[in-house]
C-alpha positions as CSV (number, residue, x, y, z in Angstrom):
1,M,9.4,-38.0,-6.5
2,S,8.1,-35.0,-4.2
3,C,7.0,-32.1,-6.4
4,S,8.0,-28.5,-5.4
5,G,7.9,-25.2,-7.4
6,L,4.6,-24.4,-8.9
7,C,3.2,-27.8,-8.7
8,K,3.4,-27.5,-5.0
9,F,1.7,-24.2,-5.2
10,I,-1.3,-25.6,-7.1
11,S,-1.4,-28.6,-4.7
12,S,-1.9,-25.8,-1.7
13,L,-4.9,-24.1,-4.0
14,E,-6.5,-27.3,-4.5
15,K,-6.6,-28.1,-0.8
16,R,-8.5,-24.5,-0.3
17,D,-10.7,-25.1,-3.5
18,D,-9.3,-22.2,-5.0
19,I,-8.1,-23.4,-8.1
20,I,-9.9,-24.7,-11.3
21,R,-8.3,-27.4,-13.7
22,I,-9.4,-27.1,-17.2
23,S,-8.8,-30.1,-19.4
24,T,-10.9,-28.8,-22.7
25,F,-8.3,-27.3,-25.3
26,V,-8.1,-23.7,-25.1
27,N,-6.0,-21.7,-27.3
28,P,-3.1,-19.8,-25.9
29,V,-3.4,-17.5,-28.8
30,L,-6.1,-15.0,-27.4
31,E,-8.5,-17.6,-25.8
32,I,-6.6,-18.3,-22.7
33,S,-6.5,-14.4,-22.2
34,E,-10.1,-14.2,-23.0
35,V,-11.3,-16.8,-20.3
36,A,-8.9,-15.3,-17.8
37,D,-10.2,-11.8,-18.2
38,R,-13.8,-13.2,-17.6
39,M,-12.7,-14.8,-14.2
40,I,-10.0,-12.1,-13.0
41,K,-12.8,-9.4,-13.5
42,N,-15.4,-11.4,-11.2
43,D,-13.1,-12.4,-8.5
44,G,-12.7,-16.0,-9.9
45,K,-10.4,-18.7,-8.9
46,A,-6.9,-19.6,-10.1
47,L,-7.1,-21.5,-13.7
48,L,-4.7,-24.4,-14.7
49,F,-5.2,-25.3,-18.4
50,E,-4.1,-28.5,-18.9
51,N,-4.6,-29.0,-22.7
52,T,-2.6,-26.2,-24.4
53,G,-1.4,-28.0,-27.4
54,T,2.2,-28.6,-25.7
55,A,3.3,-30.7,-22.9
56,F,3.0,-27.8,-20.5
57,P,-0.1,-26.8,-18.4
58,V,-0.6,-22.7,-18.2
59,L,-1.3,-21.5,-14.7
60,I,-3.0,-18.1,-14.6
61,N,-4.7,-15.9,-12.0
62,A,-2.6,-17.3,-9.5
63,Y,-2.1,-14.1,-7.6
64,G,-5.6,-12.8,-8.1
65,S,-6.9,-12.4,-4.7
66,D,-5.5,-11.5,-0.9
67,K,-5.8,-15.2,0.0
68,R,-3.8,-16.4,-2.9
69,M,-1.3,-13.4,-2.6
70,A,-0.7,-14.5,1.1
71,L,-0.4,-18.0,0.1
72,A,2.2,-17.1,-2.4
73,M,4.4,-15.9,0.6
74,G,3.6,-18.6,2.9
75,R,1.1,-16.8,5.1
76,D,-2.7,-16.9,6.2
77,E,-2.7,-13.2,5.7
78,L,-0.9,-10.4,4.0
79,G,-0.6,-8.5,7.2
80,D,1.3,-11.3,8.8
81,A,4.3,-10.5,6.6
82,A,3.9,-6.9,6.8
83,A,4.0,-7.0,10.5
84,E,6.9,-9.2,10.5
85,I,8.8,-6.6,8.0
86,T,7.9,-3.5,10.3
87,S,9.2,-5.4,13.2
88,L,12.4,-6.3,11.7
89,L,13.1,-2.9,10.3
90,T,12.2,-1.1,13.5
91,G,14.8,-3.2,15.1
92,L,17.4,-2.5,12.7
93,A,16.7,1.3,12.9
94,G,16.9,1.8,16.5
95,N,19.2,4.8,17.4
96,K,22.5,4.6,15.2
97,E,24.8,5.8,17.6
98,G,26.7,3.9,20.3
99,L,28.2,0.4,20.6
100,L,25.1,-0.8,22.6
101,N,22.7,0.0,20.2
102,M,24.7,-1.5,17.4
103,L,24.8,-4.6,19.5
104,S,21.2,-4.5,20.0
105,S,20.4,-4.6,16.4
106,L,22.7,-7.7,15.8
107,P,19.6,-10.1,16.5
108,A,17.9,-8.3,13.5
109,L,20.8,-8.5,11.3
110,L,21.5,-12.0,11.8
111,K,17.9,-12.6,11.1
112,V,18.3,-10.9,7.6
113,A,21.5,-12.6,7.3
114,R,19.6,-16.2,7.5
115,F,17.7,-15.4,4.2
116,F,20.5,-14.6,1.9
117,P,20.6,-17.0,-0.8
118,K,22.8,-19.7,-1.1
119,R,24.6,-21.2,-3.8
120,S,24.4,-25.1,-4.2
121,K,26.0,-27.8,-6.5
122,R,23.3,-30.4,-5.8
123,K,21.2,-31.7,-8.6
124,A,18.6,-29.2,-9.5
125,R,14.7,-29.7,-9.9
126,C,15.2,-27.0,-12.7
127,H,17.7,-29.3,-14.7
128,Q,16.0,-32.3,-14.9
129,V,15.0,-32.1,-18.6
130,V,17.8,-30.3,-20.9
131,H,17.2,-29.2,-24.4
132,R,20.6,-28.0,-25.9
133,D,18.8,-27.1,-29.1
134,P,16.1,-24.9,-27.8
135,D,12.8,-24.2,-29.5
136,L,10.3,-21.7,-28.0
137,S,7.4,-23.3,-29.9
138,M,7.6,-25.9,-27.0
139,L,6.2,-23.6,-24.4
140,P,2.4,-22.6,-24.5
141,V,3.3,-18.8,-25.0
142,L,0.2,-16.4,-24.8
143,K,-0.8,-13.9,-27.4
144,C,-3.2,-12.0,-25.2
145,W,-4.9,-9.3,-27.1
146,P,-5.7,-9.1,-30.9
147,H,-3.4,-6.4,-31.7
148,D,-0.4,-7.5,-29.9
149,G,2.7,-7.8,-32.1
150,G,2.7,-11.7,-31.3
151,R,3.1,-14.2,-28.5
152,Y,4.4,-12.8,-25.0
153,V,6.1,-14.3,-22.3
154,T,4.3,-12.5,-19.3
155,L,5.7,-13.6,-16.2
156,P,9.4,-14.1,-16.5
157,V,12.1,-13.6,-14.0
158,V,15.0,-12.0,-15.7
159,H,18.3,-12.5,-14.4
160,T,20.9,-10.3,-15.2
161,L,24.5,-9.2,-13.8
162,N,26.0,-5.8,-13.3
163,P,29.5,-6.5,-15.1
164,L,31.4,-3.9,-12.8
165,T,30.0,-4.6,-9.3
166,L,28.9,-8.2,-10.3
167,K,25.7,-7.9,-8.4
168,P,22.7,-9.5,-10.0
169,N,19.4,-8.4,-10.5
170,A,15.8,-10.4,-11.1
171,G,13.4,-8.2,-12.9
172,M,10.3,-8.6,-14.7
173,Y,10.4,-7.7,-18.2
174,R,7.9,-9.0,-20.9
175,M,9.5,-10.9,-23.6
176,Q,7.9,-10.9,-27.4
177,V,8.6,-14.2,-29.3
178,I,10.4,-13.2,-32.7
179,D,11.2,-16.8,-33.8
180,S,12.0,-20.1,-32.2
181,K,15.4,-19.0,-30.6
182,T,15.0,-15.3,-30.2
183,T,12.9,-12.9,-28.2
184,A,12.6,-9.1,-27.5
185,M,13.6,-8.1,-24.1
186,H,11.3,-5.1,-22.9
187,W,13.3,-3.7,-20.0
188,Q,12.5,0.0,-19.8
189,L,14.5,3.1,-19.8
190,H,14.6,3.4,-15.7
191,K,15.0,-0.6,-15.0
192,T,17.9,-2.2,-13.6
193,G,17.9,-4.6,-16.5
194,A,18.5,-1.7,-18.9
195,N,21.1,-0.4,-16.5
196,H,23.1,-3.5,-16.5
197,F,22.7,-3.8,-20.4
198,A,24.2,-0.1,-20.6
199,E,27.2,-1.3,-18.6
200,W,27.7,-4.4,-20.8
201,K,27.5,-2.2,-24.1
202,K,30.3,0.1,-22.7
203,L,32.5,-3.1,-22.5
204,G,31.6,-4.2,-26.1
205,R,30.7,-7.7,-24.5
206,K,27.9,-9.9,-25.0
207,M,25.8,-10.0,-21.9
208,P,24.4,-13.3,-20.3
209,V,21.0,-13.4,-19.4
210,S,18.6,-16.2,-18.0
211,V,15.1,-16.2,-17.4
212,T,13.1,-18.5,-15.1
213,L,9.5,-19.1,-15.2
214,G,7.8,-20.7,-12.2
215,G,9.3,-22.0,-9.1
216,D,8.1,-20.7,-5.8
217,P,5.5,-18.3,-6.8
218,V,7.4,-15.5,-4.5
219,Y,9.8,-15.1,-7.1
220,A,7.4,-13.4,-9.4
221,Y,6.5,-11.3,-6.8
222,A,9.9,-10.2,-5.7
223,A,11.1,-9.6,-9.2
224,S,8.2,-7.0,-9.5
225,A,8.6,-5.2,-6.2
226,P,10.0,-1.8,-5.8
227,L,13.3,-2.7,-4.4
228,P,16.1,-0.6,-4.6
229,E,18.8,-1.5,-7.4
230,D,21.3,-3.0,-5.1
231,V,19.0,-5.4,-3.1
232,D,18.8,-8.9,-4.2
233,E,15.4,-9.8,-4.8
234,F,16.1,-13.4,-3.4
235,I,16.7,-11.8,0.0
236,L,13.2,-10.6,-0.1
237,S,12.0,-14.0,-1.3
238,G,13.9,-15.7,1.3
239,F,12.4,-13.4,4.0
240,L,8.8,-13.9,3.0
241,R,9.1,-17.5,2.8
242,G,11.3,-18.1,5.7
243,R,14.0,-20.0,4.2
244,R,17.1,-19.4,2.0
245,V,16.7,-19.8,-1.8
246,S,18.7,-22.3,-3.2
247,L,20.5,-21.1,-6.4
248,V,22.5,-23.3,-8.9
249,K,24.4,-22.3,-11.9
250,C,23.2,-22.3,-15.4
251,L,24.4,-24.6,-18.1
252,T,25.6,-22.2,-20.7
253,N,26.4,-19.1,-19.0
254,D,27.7,-18.3,-15.4
255,L,24.4,-16.8,-13.9
256,Y,22.5,-18.5,-10.9
257,V,19.1,-19.2,-10.7
258,P,16.6,-20.7,-8.4
259,A,17.1,-24.4,-8.0
260,D,13.2,-25.1,-7.9
261,A,12.5,-23.0,-11.1
262,D,9.8,-25.0,-13.2
263,I,11.6,-23.8,-16.5
264,V,14.7,-21.9,-17.3
265,I,15.6,-20.1,-20.7
266,E,19.3,-19.5,-21.0
267,G,21.0,-17.2,-23.3
268,Y,22.7,-13.9,-24.1
269,I,22.1,-10.1,-25.4
270,D,24.7,-9.0,-27.8
271,P,24.8,-5.0,-27.6
272,A,26.3,-4.7,-30.9
273,E,23.5,-6.2,-32.6
274,E,20.6,-4.0,-34.2
275,P,17.4,-3.8,-31.6
276,F,14.2,-5.1,-32.4
277,Y,11.0,-3.0,-33.2
278,E,8.9,-4.5,-30.4
279,G,5.3,-4.2,-29.9
280,P,2.5,-3.4,-29.8
281,F,1.4,-5.0,-26.4
282,G,-2.0,-4.8,-24.5
283,D,-0.6,-3.4,-21.3
284,H,-1.5,-3.0,-17.6
285,T,-2.4,0.9,-18.2
286,G,-5.5,-0.6,-20.2
287,F,-4.0,0.6,-23.5
288,Y,-1.4,-0.8,-25.9
289,S,2.2,0.1,-25.4
290,L,3.3,1.1,-28.8
291,T,6.1,-0.2,-30.7
292,D,9.7,0.7,-29.9
293,Y,13.3,-0.4,-29.8
294,Y,14.4,-3.0,-27.7
295,P,17.4,-5.5,-27.4
296,K,17.2,-9.1,-28.9
297,F,17.6,-12.3,-26.4
298,H,19.3,-15.1,-28.3
299,L,18.5,-18.6,-26.5
300,T,21.1,-21.1,-26.0
301,C,19.5,-23.7,-23.6
302,I,15.9,-24.4,-22.0
303,T,15.8,-26.7,-19.0
304,H,12.8,-27.6,-17.0
305,A,11.4,-29.8,-14.1
306,R,9.7,-33.2,-15.2
307,K,6.3,-31.6,-14.0
308,A,6.9,-27.9,-15.1
309,V,3.9,-25.7,-15.2
310,Y,4.1,-22.5,-17.5
311,P,2.9,-19.3,-15.4
312,A,1.3,-16.7,-17.0
313,T,-0.4,-13.2,-16.4
314,I,-2.5,-11.1,-18.6
315,V,-2.7,-7.3,-18.2
316,G,-5.0,-5.0,-20.0
317,I,-8.1,-2.8,-18.6
318,P,-8.1,-2.8,-14.8
319,P,-8.8,-4.5,-12.5
320,M,-6.5,-7.2,-13.4
321,E,-4.4,-9.6,-11.6
322,D,-1.6,-7.1,-11.1
323,A,-4.1,-5.2,-8.9
324,W,-3.5,-7.6,-6.2
325,I,0.0,-7.8,-6.6
326,A,-0.2,-3.7,-5.9
327,K,-2.1,-4.2,-2.8
328,A,0.3,-6.6,-1.4
329,T,2.9,-3.9,-2.3
330,E,1.0,-1.3,-0.3
331,K,1.2,-3.5,3.0
332,L,4.7,-4.8,2.8
333,F,6.5,-1.5,1.7
334,L,4.7,0.9,4.2
335,A,7.1,0.2,6.9
336,P,10.4,0.6,4.7
337,L,8.8,4.1,3.3
338,K,8.1,5.2,6.8
339,L,11.2,4.4,8.5
340,A,13.7,5.3,5.4
341,L,11.7,8.4,4.3
342,L,8.7,9.7,5.9
343,P,7.7,8.4,9.7
344,E,4.5,10.6,9.6
345,I,3.0,8.2,6.9
346,E,0.3,6.2,8.5
347,D,-1.0,4.4,5.3
348,I,-0.5,4.5,1.3
349,H,-3.1,3.5,-1.4
350,M,-2.6,3.1,-5.2
351,P,-6.3,2.7,-6.6
352,T,-6.7,0.1,-9.2
353,A,-8.1,2.6,-11.6
354,G,-4.9,4.6,-11.4
355,V,-2.7,1.5,-12.6
356,A,0.1,1.9,-10.2
357,H,1.7,5.2,-11.3
358,N,-1.1,7.4,-12.1
359,L,-2.5,8.0,-8.8
360,V,-1.3,7.4,-5.3
361,V,-3.2,8.5,-2.0
362,V,-1.0,8.8,1.1
363,K,-2.5,9.2,4.8
364,T,-0.3,11.1,7.0
365,R,-0.1,12.0,10.7
366,K,-0.1,15.9,10.6
367,S,1.7,18.0,13.2
368,Y,2.8,21.3,11.5
369,P,1.8,23.7,8.7
370,G,3.1,22.8,5.2
371,Q,3.4,19.0,6.5
372,G,1.0,17.7,3.5
373,K,3.3,19.8,0.9
374,K,6.4,18.3,2.4
375,V,5.2,14.7,2.1
376,I,4.2,15.5,-1.7
377,G,7.6,16.6,-2.5
378,S,9.6,13.8,-0.7
379,L,7.5,11.0,-2.4
380,L,7.9,12.5,-5.9
381,G,11.7,12.0,-5.6
382,A,11.6,8.5,-3.7
383,G,12.3,5.5,-6.0
384,Q,9.6,4.3,-8.1
385,M,7.3,6.8,-6.8
386,M,9.0,9.4,-9.0
387,F,6.8,8.2,-11.8
388,T,3.5,9.2,-9.9
389,K,1.3,11.6,-12.0
390,Y,-1.2,12.5,-9.3
391,I,-0.7,12.1,-5.6
392,V,-3.1,13.1,-3.0
393,V,-2.0,13.5,0.7
394,V,-4.8,13.5,3.5
395,S,-4.8,13.5,7.3
396,G,-7.2,13.0,10.0
397,D,-10.1,10.2,10.3
398,V,-10.6,9.5,6.7
399,D,-10.7,5.7,5.3
400,I,-8.7,6.2,2.0
401,R,-10.2,3.1,0.7
402,N,-13.7,4.3,1.2
403,Y,-13.6,6.4,-2.0
404,R,-16.8,8.4,-1.4
405,Q,-15.4,9.3,2.1
406,L,-12.2,10.1,0.4
407,I,-13.5,12.4,-1.9
408,A,-15.7,14.1,0.3
409,H,-12.5,14.6,2.7
410,I,-10.7,16.2,-0.2
411,R,-13.2,18.7,-1.2
412,L,-13.4,20.0,2.4
413,N,-9.9,20.2,2.9
414,T,-8.6,21.5,-0.4
415,D,-8.2,25.1,-1.4
416,T,-7.9,25.4,-5.4
417,V,-5.5,28.2,-5.0
418,N,-3.2,27.3,-2.3
419,D,-3.4,23.3,-2.3
420,L,-2.7,22.3,-5.9
421,Q,0.9,21.8,-6.7
422,F,1.8,21.6,-10.3
423,T,5.3,20.5,-11.3
424,T,7.0,18.4,-14.0
425,G,9.1,15.3,-13.8
426,P,9.9,11.9,-14.9
427,L,7.0,9.6,-16.1
428,D,6.6,5.9,-16.5
429,V,7.8,4.8,-20.1
430,L,4.1,3.6,-20.6
431,D,2.7,6.8,-20.1
432,H,1.0,8.2,-23.3
433,A,-0.4,11.4,-22.2
434,S,2.6,13.9,-22.0
435,D,3.9,15.9,-24.9
436,V,7.2,14.3,-24.4
437,Y,8.1,10.8,-23.7
438,T,8.9,9.7,-20.2
439,L,8.7,13.8,-19.0
440,G,5.6,15.2,-18.0
441,G,3.4,17.1,-15.5
442,K,2.3,16.1,-12.2
443,L,0.1,17.4,-9.6
444,G,0.1,16.9,-5.8
445,I,-2.9,17.8,-4.0
446,D,-2.7,18.8,-0.4
447,A,-6.0,17.7,1.4
448,T,-4.8,17.5,4.9
449,E,-6.6,19.0,7.6
450,K,-5.5,22.6,7.7
451,M,-3.8,24.3,10.7
452,P,-4.3,27.8,11.8
453,G,-1.2,28.9,10.3
454,E,-2.3,27.8,6.8
455,I,-3.8,30.9,5.6
456,I,-3.6,33.2,2.5
457,A,-0.8,35.4,3.1
458,G,-1.8,38.8,4.1
459,T,-5.5,38.1,4.4
460,G,-6.1,36.2,7.6
461,R,-8.7,33.7,5.7
462,R,-8.8,30.9,3.4
463,E,-10.4,30.9,-0.1
464,R,-13.5,28.9,-0.4
465,T,-13.1,25.2,-0.9
466,F,-14.5,22.4,-2.8
467,G,-16.5,21.5,0.3
468,M,-19.2,24.0,-0.4
469,E,-22.6,22.8,-1.2
470,V,-23.1,22.0,-5.0
471,Q,-26.2,22.3,-6.5
472,L,-26.0,21.0,-10.0
473,K,-28.7,21.5,-12.6
474,N,-30.3,18.4,-14.4
475,D,-31.2,20.6,-17.1
476,F,-28.2,22.3,-19.1
477,P,-29.2,25.1,-21.3
478,D,-27.8,26.0,-24.4
479,M,-25.3,23.0,-24.3
480,P,-23.5,22.5,-27.4
481,E,-24.0,19.6,-29.9
482,C,-20.6,18.2,-29.2
483,I,-21.3,17.6,-25.8
484,R,-23.3,14.1,-26.1
485,R,-23.8,13.1,-22.7
486,V,-23.5,14.5,-18.9
487,S,-23.6,13.0,-15.6
488,T,-23.9,14.9,-12.2
489,S,-23.1,13.8,-8.5
490,E,-24.2,16.7,-6.2
491,K,-22.8,14.6,-3.3
492,L,-19.3,14.1,-4.8
493,G,-19.2,17.5,-6.4
494,I,-18.3,15.8,-9.7
495,V,-19.7,16.6,-13.3
496,V,-18.7,14.1,-16.4
497,L,-19.2,15.2,-19.9
498,A,-18.7,13.3,-22.8
499,V,-17.7,14.9,-25.8
500,D,-17.6,13.8,-29.4
501,Q,-14.3,14.8,-31.1
502,L,-14.8,12.8,-34.1
503,S,-17.6,15.3,-35.3
504,D,-16.3,18.2,-33.7
505,R,-12.5,18.6,-33.7
506,M,-13.1,21.7,-31.4
507,A,-15.3,19.8,-28.8
508,V,-13.2,20.0,-25.7
509,R,-12.8,23.5,-26.3
510,K,-16.4,24.2,-26.7
511,A,-17.1,22.3,-23.4
512,E,-14.7,24.3,-21.4
513,D,-16.1,27.6,-22.9
514,Y,-19.5,26.4,-21.7
515,C,-18.3,25.6,-18.2
516,S,-16.7,28.8,-18.2
517,E,-19.5,30.8,-19.1
518,K,-22.2,28.7,-17.0
519,S,-19.8,28.6,-14.1
520,L,-22.6,29.5,-11.5
521,M,-24.0,26.3,-12.6
522,F,-21.0,24.2,-12.0
523,Q,-20.0,26.1,-8.8
524,S,-17.2,24.4,-6.6
525,S,-17.4,21.3,-8.8
526,V,-14.8,19.2,-10.7
527,V,-15.7,18.8,-14.3
528,L,-14.4,15.6,-16.2
529,V,-14.5,15.5,-19.6
530,V,-14.1,12.1,-21.6
531,D,-14.7,10.8,-25.0
532,S,-18.3,9.9,-26.4
533,G,-17.7,6.5,-26.0
534,V,-17.2,6.3,-22.2
535,D,-20.0,5.9,-20.0
536,V,-20.3,8.8,-17.8
537,D,-22.3,7.1,-15.2
538,D,-19.5,4.4,-14.9
539,L,-17.2,6.4,-12.3
540,Y,-14.6,3.6,-12.4
541,T,-13.9,4.0,-15.8
542,V,-14.1,7.5,-16.2
543,T,-11.3,7.8,-13.6
544,W,-9.0,5.3,-15.2
545,Q,-9.5,7.3,-18.4
546,V,-9.1,10.6,-17.1
547,L,-5.8,9.7,-15.1
548,G,-4.4,7.7,-18.2
549,N,-5.2,10.4,-20.8
550,S,-4.3,13.6,-19.1
551,D,-1.0,15.6,-18.2
552,P,-1.7,17.6,-15.1
553,G,0.1,20.6,-16.4
554,R,-1.6,20.8,-19.8
555,D,-5.0,19.6,-19.0
556,I,-6.3,21.2,-16.0
557,R,-7.6,24.4,-15.6
558,L,-9.2,26.5,-12.7
559,L,-12.2,28.4,-13.9
560,E,-14.6,30.8,-12.0
561,E,-16.4,29.9,-9.2
562,Q,-14.0,27.3,-8.1
563,V,-14.7,25.1,-11.1
564,L,-12.0,22.6,-11.8
565,F,-12.0,21.5,-15.6
566,V,-9.8,18.7,-16.2
567,D,-9.5,17.4,-20.0
568,G,-9.4,13.4,-19.9
569,T,-9.9,13.0,-23.6
570,A,-7.8,11.3,-26.4
571,K,-5.5,14.5,-27.2
572,V,-4.8,13.0,-31.1
573,L,-8.6,13.5,-31.7
574,G,-8.8,17.2,-31.1
575,D,-7.2,20.4,-32.6
576,R,-4.2,20.4,-30.5
577,H,-1.6,18.7,-32.7
578,F,-0.5,16.3,-30.2
579,P,3.2,15.3,-31.2
580,R,3.3,11.8,-30.2
581,R,1.4,8.4,-31.2
582,W,-1.7,7.7,-29.3
583,P,-2.6,4.1,-28.0
584,N,-6.0,2.3,-28.2
585,A,-7.9,0.8,-25.3
586,V,-7.2,-3.0,-25.0
587,C,-10.3,-5.2,-25.9
588,S,-10.8,-8.9,-27.0
589,D,-12.2,-9.3,-30.7
590,I,-15.6,-10.6,-31.4
591,K,-14.1,-13.5,-32.9
592,T,-12.3,-14.5,-29.9
593,I,-15.1,-13.6,-27.6
594,D,-17.3,-15.9,-29.7
595,A,-15.0,-19.0,-29.7
596,V,-15.0,-18.6,-25.9
597,D,-18.5,-18.6,-25.3
598,G,-19.1,-21.6,-27.5
599,K,-16.8,-23.8,-25.2
600,W,-17.7,-22.2,-22.3
601,G,-19.9,-25.1,-21.2
602,S,-17.2,-27.6,-21.4
603,L,-14.9,-25.5,-19.3
604,G,-16.1,-26.2,-16.0
605,L,-16.5,-22.6,-15.0
606,G,-20.4,-22.5,-14.3
607,D,-22.7,-20.0,-15.8
608,L,-21.7,-18.0,-18.8
609,I,-19.9,-15.0,-17.9
610,V,-20.1,-12.1,-20.3
611,S,-17.1,-11.0,-22.0
612,P,-15.8,-7.6,-20.0
613,S,-14.6,-6.4,-23.9
614,L,-18.4,-6.3,-24.8
615,T,-18.9,-3.6,-22.7
616,R,-15.7,-1.8,-23.6
617,Q,-16.4,-1.6,-27.4
618,N,-17.3,2.0,-27.2
619,L,-13.7,2.9,-25.9
620,L,-12.1,2.0,-28.8
621,L,-11.2,4.7,-31.4
622,P,-10.3,4.8,-35.0
623,G,-7.6,2.5,-35.6
624,N,-6.4,-0.8,-34.1
625,E,-3.6,-0.7,-31.5
626,E,-2.9,2.9,-32.6
627,V,-5.1,5.5,-33.1
628,R,-4.4,7.1,-36.4
629,I,-6.4,10.1,-37.9
630,E,-5.1,11.2,-41.0
631,K,-7.1,14.4,-41.6
632,H,-9.0,16.1,-38.6
633,P,-12.4,16.1,-39.0
634,G,-14.7,19.1,-38.9
């Protein structure tokens, strides 16, 4: 019997020598995640854990490279799929007036129609084995990090239906195992699944839900892609793979799922039932997302293919596997963004340290004064871009993926008086730094090359920019004791201060006062303040910490001499009486690290790779998944 779904994908990876089979038992509780974290952060191959204590092998890091992402979409290069989408949308866009123009778009429309999913009554691969009395313990569900609330299904495609419009959705929402027949369903406030749930709740009816695992690897990508709410994810899947997705009806509800899925978990959610206090979970932000209330999902049936593979992913301190998924989204969704909203956009980039929503860099083709500010305003209101916390817009000859070049460009073209746009707006549910849940400050930086009209009103000149020469002194006189370490980069104009809030609750204020008093010494620089456990010479980690721990409207101050002071510390440690709970960083525990070290030689993964968590231990603050300071020190 031919093998499709993940089995076929694994065979393709083996032909390319891009997967490693591991026959030694590796525990799905913490150990698989620890092995995967080491491989992911070292650009390792995909991993197939064949001995999981269950009948199912675990596939992980399947998307963790550009080549594997392209293969998941049936392409040699991601750029091929992006070019096809651009060509198709350009043909559809055209001129929208006149019969001839409408007719000229028909070939493109027909091409899209060819990829609409089809419903089939044929025997499905996903129904080869049926369990009418389902038990989640048959699956190798991972516990990823030591302070997770339990085991989590991390790569599910969750199928729901709007009861009013009957439009389906396939989203990706983590699922915490509660018991053998129940999970929590973590669809966040702004997600389509949550919107569907709200409609079922209004009707007072149980909501059918089905979850698929595996099948064509493009399904998981499509479920996580930033599509408009009413666009069927399986149209995108069909287009990317060049063939229609065949859907079959579930056995215990009326939802339709891909026939080639490896595993199908059928069930329902009862809106009248009390929600479950779900979490914590080591999330893609690099911090634990803390406990909150989410609906319970009840299983009615599990079906699977005879040669089913259980897919999983882990998230945590970046970069992780999801970084390559984000890179694919940059390429694939640039054309739709240009055609639907901003034709002047030339490129878009989400640096991995910004974990998707914290930082977006946009390159634009500039033709009139104020265009950079227009792009900022437009993007902050566009779909999931509304969650962006920091957005930087540039123009001209600059490579936005060359960070030294990018920073130099920003400094040269940014006036701190006129080019920093502060506002407030919606934030991702996982953002922990704002004072208010899902609402906080945002900063847009217009770093486009300035045109003659962009001057200070009434002065005929521009203010000084960050592009001035920076002469930072290595010796900082009279520095407060609470500032434990300093790192400077004159070329980048960046100063990093590590402060000890545990011994001095006023540490951040003292650092700001010091920088203000010595502003000539820090002239025309950006001062980034982090907690004392952060390595000030590791700009990647500093960037991740500052972006994650700051609210632009609250934590950025402009001092004298063009000194931009940014507080990227944990707000719960200082004297600011932060109103919300604060999450800890995500790291493996020493017991798990030692266990994996002990069996590494039997895994066939080459020389021992040191656990990334060992270098992150200093990031941990008092507490476990949540920082709890019962009484402020000092």
